[in-house]
C-alpha positions in Angstrom: 83.4 95.5 97.0 85.3 97.7 94.6 85.3 101.4 95.3 87.1 104.6 96.0 87.4 105.5 99.7 87.8 108.8 101.6 88.3 108.7 105.3 87.8 111.4 107.9 88.5 111.6 111.6 85.6 113.4 113.3 84.1 114.1 116.7 81.4 111.6 117.8 79.1 114.5 118.8 79.0 115.8 115.2 77.1 112.7 114.1 73.6 113.7 115.2 73.8 117.0 113.3 75.3 115.4 110.2 72.5 112.8 110.1 69.9 115.5 110.5 71.4 117.6 107.7 71.5 114.6 105.3 68.3 112.8 106.2 66.6 113.6 102.8 69.5 112.1 100.8 70.3 108.8 102.5 68.7 105.7 103.9 70.0 104.0 107.1 71.0 100.4 106.9 68.9 98.4 109.4 69.8 94.8 110.4 67.5 92.8 112.7 65.7 96.0 113.6 69.0 97.8 114.6 70.5 100.8 112.9 73.8 100.5 114.8 75.7 97.3 114.3 78.7 95.9 116.3 81.7 94.7 114.4 84.8 92.8 115.7 87.9 92.5 113.6 90.9 90.3 114.2 93.9 91.3 112.1 96.2 89.2 109.9 99.8 90.1 109.4 103.2 88.6 108.5 105.9 88.1 111.1 107.9 90.9 109.4 104.9 93.4 109.5 104.8 93.6 105.7 101.4 95.1 105.6 102.1 97.7 108.3 105.4 98.7 106.7 103.7 99.1 103.3 101.2 101.5 104.9 103.6 103.5 107.0 106.0 103.9 104.1 103.2 105.2 101.9 103.3 102.4 99.3 100.7 102.9 96.5 99.9 99.2 96.2 99.3 97.6 99.6 97.2 94.9 101.2 95.4 94.3 104.5 93.7 91.2 105.8 91.4 90.4 108.7 88.7 88.2 110.1 85.5 90.3 110.6 82.6 89.1 112.7 79.2 90.7 112.6 77.3 90.7 115.9 74.0 91.1 114.2 74.1 87.6 112.7 77.3 86.1 114.1 78.7 85.5 110.6 82.4 85.8 110.1 84.4 86.5 106.9 88.0 86.4 106.0 88.6 89.6 104.1 91.5 90.9 102.0 91.6 94.6 100.9 93.9 95.6 98.1 94.7 99.3 97.4 95.7 99.8 93.7 98.0 102.3 92.2 94.9 104.2 91.0 93.6 104.5 94.6 90.9 101.9 94.1 90.0 99.6 97.0 89.3 96.0 95.9 87.9 93.7 98.6 87.7 89.9 98.4 86.1 87.8 101.1 85.4 84.3 102.1 82.7 83.3 104.6 83.9 81.2 107.5 82.1 78.1 108.7 79.6 78.5 111.6 82.0 76.9 114.1 84.9 79.1 113.1 84.7 81.9 115.6 86.7 85.2 115.3 89.6 83.6 117.1 89.6 80.2 115.4 92.8 79.2 113.5 92.9 79.6 109.7 91.8 76.6 107.8 93.6 75.2 104.7 90.9 76.7 102.6 91.5 80.1 104.1 95.3 79.8 103.8 94.8 79.1 100.1 92.5 82.1 99.8 95.2 84.3 101.4 97.9 82.8 99.1 95.8 83.9 96.0 94.6 87.3 97.2 97.0 88.6 99.9 100.2 90.2 98.5 102.6 89.2 101.2 104.0 85.7 102.0 103.5 84.0 105.4 100.3 85.8 106.8 99.3 84.8 110.3 96.4 85.6 112.7 97.6 88.2 115.2 96.3 88.8 118.7 95.2 92.4 117.8 91.5 93.0 117.6 89.4 96.0 116.9 85.8 96.4 118.1 83.5 99.2 117.1 79.9 100.2 116.4 78.8 101.3 112.9 76.0 103.3 111.3 75.8 102.8 107.5 74.1 105.2 105.1 73.1 104.4 101.5 72.6 107.2 99.1 69.2 107.6 97.4 70.6 108.9 94.2 74.2 107.7 93.6 76.6 104.8 94.1 77.7 105.9 97.6 77.8 104.6 101.1 78.8 106.4 104.3 80.0 104.5 107.4 80.3 106.1 110.8 82.3 104.1 113.3 82.3 104.9 117.0 83.4 103.3 120.3 86.6 102.1 118.6 88.6 99.9 120.9 91.9 98.0 120.1 93.0 95.1 122.2 96.1 92.9 122.3 96.9 90.1 124.8 98.3 92.5 127.3 96.8 96.0 126.7 94.0 98.0 125.1 93.7 101.4 123.6 90.5 103.3 122.5 89.8 106.3 120.4 87.4 107.7 123.0 85.2 110.5 121.6 86.8 110.3 118.1 84.9 108.6 115.3 86.0 107.5 111.8 83.8 108.5 108.9 84.3 106.8 105.5 82.8 107.8 102.2 82.7 104.9 99.7 81.9 105.8 96.1 82.1 104.3 92.7 83.9 107.4 91.6 84.9 110.5 93.6 82.0 113.0 93.8 82.9 116.0 96.0 79.2 117.2 95.7 78.1 114.4 97.9 75.5 115.8 100.4 77.5 114.3 103.3 80.7 115.9 102.2 78.9 119.2 101.7 77.5 118.9 105.3 81.1 118.4 106.5 81.9 121.9 105.4 80.4 123.2 108.6 83.3 121.7 110.5 86.2 122.7 108.2 87.5 125.2 110.8 88.2 122.5 113.3 91.8 121.7 114.2 93.6 119.3 111.8 93.0 116.4 111.3 89.4 116.7 112.4 87.0 116.9 109.5 89.8 116.6 106.9 90.3 113.8 104.5 93.1 111.5 105.8 94.8 108.3 105.0 94.2 106.3 108.1 93.8 102.6 108.6 92.3 101.1 111.8 94.7 98.3 111.6 97.8 100.6 111.4 96.6 103.0 114.1 95.6 100.2 116.5 98.9 98.3 115.9 101.0 101.4 116.5 99.0 102.4 119.6 99.4 99.0 121.1 103.1 98.7 120.0 104.7 102.1 120.4 108.1 100.6 119.7 107.2 100.1 116.0 108.3 102.7 113.5 105.4 105.0 112.7 107.0 106.8 109.7 104.3 108.6 107.7 101.8 107.9 110.5 103.8 109.8 113.2 102.0 113.1 112.8 98.6 111.4 112.7 99.3 109.4 115.9 100.5 112.6 117.7 97.3 114.3 116.7 95.2 111.4 117.8 97.0 111.3 121.2 96.3 115.0 121.7 92.7 114.7 120.7 92.1 111.7 123.0 93.2 113.7 125.9 91.3 116.9 125.1 87.9 115.5 123.9 85.4 114.5 126.5 
């Protein structure tokens, strides 16, 4: 729940080779007999886009909130992620009741949870969702998890945008260790065009919101969005 994160934009077709190279160093999380799990996020934001603006302006301290539903067990959680000035990610979450689906309105209990944990006033459920499939690896030797997200699709009430053959890899560690076997395996792809295979600061919420709302100011994400648009067109 508390960790240091490193994110990478990669090609989906790198994943089999990366898994093969690292098979002796990690175990694969299996849920209900499945090693690939489906996730559905519904994002939470303020009317003034406080969270989006904090991210696109490069604020050191920032917050994100969402409802996350796990297809494997149908459980849903209200989650808040705080990024600290030291770069640490702190996650708090509250399990929703069984009858509170991904789209159900926030309850009084959840509103209070947001008031205590979310750093911006007036958060509301948005109509923006993000669905994806995830493979999770757990290190055999260190406090480290790797997540590989594919089939990423953002939806609003009126449109949808996907990342196609692009995938997002996230390395989650108790402390940064650049000798991680997975990071070492990524060295084979370091000659790919930026931002592929490079560490990047990229939030699914921010990318999805900007792709679905091109009128919003991208600021520090402008270059990343241009690169994603180019890669979506060229990767097949």
